N, C-alpha and C positions, 0 to 999 in steps of 0.2 A: 361380539361384543358391546354389552349396554353402556355409557354413556356414564360414569358413576355422578354426574350432575341432574341438578334439577330436570333436566331439560325433558327427558321422559316422560311421556301421558300416562296416566292410566290404560286407557285404550291400546297404546302405544306396548306398555309390561305384558297386557291380557294378550295381545296378540302372538308376542315372541312366547309365553308360557302354553298358550296353545300350541306351538309349535313343537315346545321340547315334551310336554303330556304326550303328545302323538305317536312318539316312539316307543311309548310303555306299550307290553304286549297283552293283551285279549285276556291273557289266561293268567294275569294277574289281579282280574277282578277289580278295574280300578277304571274303570270307562266312565263313572260320573265325571271324574276330574276332567274329560274330554268337551269341557260346557263351558263357552264363551262367559255367556255370563257369569256363572260362579267365579268362574279367572276375574272376571274385569271387577265384580262389584265385592267380591271378596279377597282375592288371592294379592290380587296386583296393588288394590289399596294397602292392605297388610307390609307386602314386600316394602314396597315405596316408604312406608312409615317405619318399619325399621333400618330403612337402610339410614334414613335422614336421624335418627335416633343415634345409629353408629357414629355417622359422620357429626353430630352435636357431642358426643360424648369422646371425642379426639381419635377414636379411627380414621383413618385415610387408607386411599385406593393406592397409594404409594407403600404402606406398612406390610410385612411379613407378620402374620400372626396365627398363634393356633386356635382353633373352632373346635368343642364339642357340641355336639348335636345330640337331640335323642329324636327318635321316630324317622324314621326314614322316609314311608309312605308312598307318595308319587314322586319325593326328592326336590320340592319346590325351594324350599329354605338352602340348602346347602348349592345348590346350582346358582338361584339368586342371586345371594351372597356373596358366593365366589363370582360373577359378574361383574357387581360393584367393587367387592375387595380381590383384585386376580391373584393377590399376593399370598391368599388367607388359604389354609390347609386343614380339612375338616375329617376329624374325626366323629362317625354317628353311631349311637349305641342304638339298635334297636332290639325289642323284646324276645326272647329265645327261641318266643314261638311263633314269633309273627312268618304270616305266608310269604314274606318276601325270601327269607332262607328256605322256603321248598320250591319258589316257583327258576329252575333252570333258567329260562329264557329271559328272565325280569335281572336275576344276578349275574346274569354275563352281559347284560347291557350296562348297570350299575358298576360294574369290574371297568370300565371303558372308562369312569371319569377319573382320569388321573389325581383330581385334588380332594379325593376322599376314600377313606378306609371304613368301610362298616361292619359291625362287629357285633354279635350277639352278647346282652347285657339287659339285665335288669335292674333299673333305676333303682331300685331296694338294694344292689349289691354292688355299689358302686367302691368299695371297699378291696374290691378283689381286683381292682385294675389300677396301674402306676399312672403317673403323668400328670402335669399341669397345664392349663389353658388359661390363654389371654382373653377369650370370650366363649360362654356358656350358654347356649341358646336352650329354651324349653319351649316349644314354639305349637301349641295349641294340644298340650300335653297334660296339663296338671288339672284340667276340668274333668282328665278322664280316670283321674286316682281317687283312693280313697285320702282324703286332707290328712290325718295322722302320716302316709306314706310320701306326703310333698313334703310336709314337716322335717321327718327325717333325712330326706332327700337333699332337701336343702342345706341342712345341717352339715350332711356328707361333702357338698359340693363347696365347702369353704377348703377343703381341704386339697381339692383339686384347681382351684383358681389360681393363678399368678396375682402378686402383691397388687398389681396396679387393674387388675383385669375387672372384667363386665361378668355379668348374668342378665340377659333379654329373655322375656316372658311376654308372648303374646296368648290371650284367653279370652271366654267371654267375660262381659263385664255382669258381675253378678247383680249389681244394681242398677243397670239399664234400664229405661222405662220400658221398653217391650217387655224383656224378659218379667217384671215386676208386674206390670201390668195382664199380661198372661198369666201368671200365679193367682193374681186376684182373680180373675175369671175362670179358673180350674181347667186352663190349658196346661198342657207339660212344657217346662221349661229345662226340665232334670231328667236325665232317661233311668227306667229303671234298671239296678243291678244286677243286668246278664248279660253277661260275655259273648261277644264276638267273634269271629277269627280276623277281622282286619283290626278293629278298634280295641281289641280284650275287652274295653267297657264303654258305654259310652258317654257323655255329659252326665256323670253320677254328682258331680259340687261343683257348680259357678262361685266363682270370687270374686265379691265387691272388694274393691279396690282396697279402701279401710281396714277390711280383714285379712289381704294379701299383706298390706303395709304391718299390722300390728305383729302377724305371723313371722313374717320374715326377719322383723327388724329384732325379734326375741331368738332368732335364731341366727347373729351377726351380718347382717344386711343394711344396707341404707338405700333407700329410693330415690335416687337420682332425680326422675323424671316420669312421669307417666301421660301417654297417650293417648286418644281417644279416638275410636274409628268407626264409623257406619257398618259396614259390612251389607247383611241381608237386608237393614233397614232400608237404606237408599235402593235396593231392588225391588222391593214391595211399593216404595211411591214410586219409580217409574214404572212398572207392570200399573200401575192401578190408573196413570195416566194413558194409557194404551189400551186396556181392557174395563172400562167402568166398571162392570161390577155392580152390587148392591149401594145403596147410600150408606149403608152402616156401614160397609167393608172401604167404601170411600173417606167416612168421617175418621172411620178409627187408624186407617194407613195416614192419612197426611196429617193427622195431630200427632200422632207417635214420632212423625217424621223432623216433623219442624217444630216438636220441644226439644228433641233432641238436639237439631240445628242448633236451636237458641243454646240449649246447656251441654255443651259438648262432652261433661262427666256423664250423659244421661244414655251418650251412644252405646251401642251392642257391643263392642270389644275394645280388650286397652292393651295399648305394648308398652311395656314398663320396664325402664333399665333400673339396675341397681349396681353397686359395688361394694365388697365388703367392707363393715364397719372397722376392721382392721389396717386399710390399706391406706399408703399413702395419696396426698391429694392432688400429684401430680396429674398432670396429662397424657393419655397412653394410648395405644403402646409402641413403643420405641421403632422410627421407621428402619 
């Protein structure tokens, strides 16, 4: 069990994550997640910031609360949020056509996790499901969706959250300096709208924080706080120290990293936490 305090390091977190994802059968076609560097530079940083955001919002490891998560994939979000908040119970909605529902070996492994229930549900069809939740998580989801679908979904989620609940979102930063620079020089930062079996769509729309806030505010949400993480910028910076490459590559990689280090809102990813504009201003949830 991971201590919910701030004592665990990013490296320790990544090592624990690696042990977890190694259980995923090869047939699930998720071998790319079994890479320590990916886990260290992206997933571990992201999950640690998510944990801190929830602690700052008033969630406690001693609290029992219900979580609605979207998109199971490798299962790192429900697994590690549960390790930080062991009394939390998860319902995970995954796209009905997700390969996860076709792979019996993977389904059997997922079903051993007593803290969660995996159900087929398209985010556009939330009204078909009953129940309210203390925490709703959209982790690396909204960039894969048409923004009009996102807008309709977050409006529907108002009906799914308890009076003092929270919405937690992680997504690439559409205003991150690396994304903006790559767009300027003609490199892809958003993917073509071509479906694939694993993700449905790639990153077809990146959300700058200000666009996210204006959109969500319109649909009844209040931004409590936004955190910014490096993700792959730090990976590129550290790799450039190990492998010199061209002078142009060195200058570009280091300039983008140091700029994002100096100005956090230029970093590559955001973790944001939201409350319903109709919610009471209490600390939540009840233990």
